[in-house]
C-alpha positions, 0 to 999 in steps of 0.5 A: 494837818490838811493843806490850807485851801482858798475859798475858790479851791474849796469849791465855795460859790461866790455871791456878790451881795453876801459875804460868806465864810468857808462853809458858805454861811453868811457873815452878814445878818439883815432881818429885812432880807428874804433871799434863799438860802440864808434869810429864807431859813431865818424867817422859817426858823423864827416863824416855826418857833413862834407858831410852836409856842403859840400851840404850846400855850394855846391852852392857857386862855381856855383853862378858866373855862375848863375848870368852871365847866359844870359838865367837866370834873376838872378842878383848879388843882387839876389845872395846876397839875397840867401846868407842870406836865405842860413843861415837863415833857419839854425837858427830855425832848430838848436833849433828844433833838440835838442828836436828831438835828445832827442826823436829819437836819433842822428843817425836817426835825422842825417840820416833824415837831410842828405837824405832831404838835398840830395833831395834838392841839386838834385833839385838845378840843376833845378833853373831857377829864382831868387825866385827858387834860394832863396827858394832852398838855404833856404831849403839847409840851413837846412842841417846846423843843422847837427851840433846838432846831430853831437855833441849830438852823441859824448856826448852819446858815450864819457865820460865827460873827453874826450867828449870835445876833441871828439866834437872839432875834430868832429866839426872841421873836419865837418866844413872842408866840407865848404871849400871842397865844393868850391874845390870839386864842383868848380873842377867838373865844371872846369873838365866838361867845360875844359875836357868834353866840357860841356857848362857853363850853363849845367856844374854847373847843372850837378855838383850838382849831386855829392855832393847830391850823397855824402849825400846819400852814407853817410846817408845809411850806417850810418843808417844801421851800426851806433849806437845811444849810446853804448847800440846800440838802442836809447831805450836801452840807459843808459845815458840821460834816465829818466828811469835810474835817480835812477840807477847810482851814482859814486862808490868808485873806480870811485870817487877815479879816479875822484879825481886824474883827478880833480887834473889836470883839472878844470872839476870835475869828473862827479858824476851821482847822479841825486837826490841831493836836496841840489842844486836848480833846474835849470830853462829852461831859465837859461842863458837868463838873464845873460849879459855874455851869450849875450856878448859871443853870439856876440863874436861867431857871430864874429867868426863862423858867419864870417866863414859862411859869408866868405865861402859864399862870398870869391869865388866871391871876389877873382874872381871879385876883383883881375883882370889883370893890365889895366883891364877896368871894364865893367859897362854894364854887370856883367861878369868879363872879365879879372879876374886873377883867373877865376871862377873855380880857385877862388872857389878852392882857397876860399876853402882853407879858410875852410880847416884850420878847420883841425887843427885851431879850435882845436888849439883854444881849446888847447891854452885855456887849456894851458893858463888855466894851466898857469894863471887859468880862466884868461888864458881862457879869454886871449886866447879868447881876443888874438884869436878875436884880431888876427882875426880882425887884419888879416881881416883888413889887408886882406881887404886892400891888392890888390896883389893876392899872399899876399891876399891868404897868409893873407886869410889863416892866417885870417882863422886860427884865425877865427876858433881858436876863435870858439875853445876858445869861447866854451872853456869858455861856461862851466864856465858862468852858469855852471849848465846850459851849454846846454842853454848857448851853445844854445844861444852862438851857435845861435849867430853864425848863427844870425851873418852870417845873419847880415854880409851877409845883410851888404855885400848886403847893401854896394856897395863893398865887400872889404869895407864890409870886412873892416867894419867887421874887425873893428866889430871883433876888437871891440868884442875882447875888450868885453872880458874885460867886463865880469867875469868868476868864479869871475875873469876879464881879466885884473884886479879885481874880481866880488863879484856878486852872479851870477858871482861866482856861477859857482865856487862851485864844485856842480855847475860845476859837470856836466859841461863837459857832458852838454857842449856836448849837444850843440844846436848851 
């Protein structure tokens, strides 16, 4: 085991206004700061994720124009198929980006994603066939992998006691891009049609120029002025660098501070000893054989997977389901002739669903923390159950409402519970297999994208999107009940405890030692 080094002996620079750990990562998180390197990286992280989601969902406001264009042989069924492919590619790229971030650093990976995404979004304006629509949306879906560099970047910049908050805010604000895309692109199409007199079949094509340009405008300065790590260049990093495995261990001052922090948190202080041979090595496949991980993957499919599905289908639902009284459906064409909202307003209102990410995902995490202080780990399980239960109930009610005003109100309530469920889910993942949080987060996160593919497929197979939402509501309700089926730290939601060695393994301080740091390396 390496000799213990003080911060000064390790050569770590001291900043009087920022508390740092051994790796020069900030132990303080304040969103109103913009200083380099920590806070500039934070703002580049969430902003790049935000514009990536904006590009990913830029197609949604244009889809009703595309399927109603008589010059295009693209049907409603083709549009539903494209919704599936728009999510499918994200599953694979998210797994690939983890190792790529390890090799090249998060800034370069995020820059590459944004520039590639800009190129494909520009190409979207040339779509003329169903095959072209599906192909373009598949490749645009790769932008969804931007979540991985976003979260990885934060773990390089913020210490274990603050990285959870940094990730929650960066992830939540980034997710806002899905709702913003509906409002932004839908508003541009409306402006071009109504104020500039541009034809429908031209307006939606021109609109793609704007989100594509946004991607470039963020990618270029991020590449020029961003920092991969507190030391600047990726090759100079101290944290997560095998060259420094023997360099850092907690000095006496950090250990003393860590003891104080542990009193108010279930996360023990990060102890950077990488040579403790008293603990068995962690398998690369840890978590794959734990049924609790797969249950949580199902639950994440029922919140983040639902969010992606709603982002892709809600504009069309509001446009087609809420029509003027006495409207007679035209069965010979897919054009909706008496929609109350119209295409553009439907897109704008649908965008409000995603805007709840401004606070709702963080609300889930904060609720989990609060209940944990009251009831211990059972409180976290309770937060998970309540959030998913509320989501399911709200979706069931929303799917039955036929009055527009009430439907919009319930859509917003439903959105709060959806995103809060995402926060409660990832508040639990550090405690499932605590010494393999990265693997657990990867499996659980992938469940969200697999869920989106599944729910979009269900919408395509059922005749009515309203009925699909109704069925999905019951699925979400059922997933909430699964919370009672698995123990965390040997504790079940309702009663009893588990004596299983696997279930209680994470109770040992050694096992959870690096949970806060590992949580941030999310391959989801």
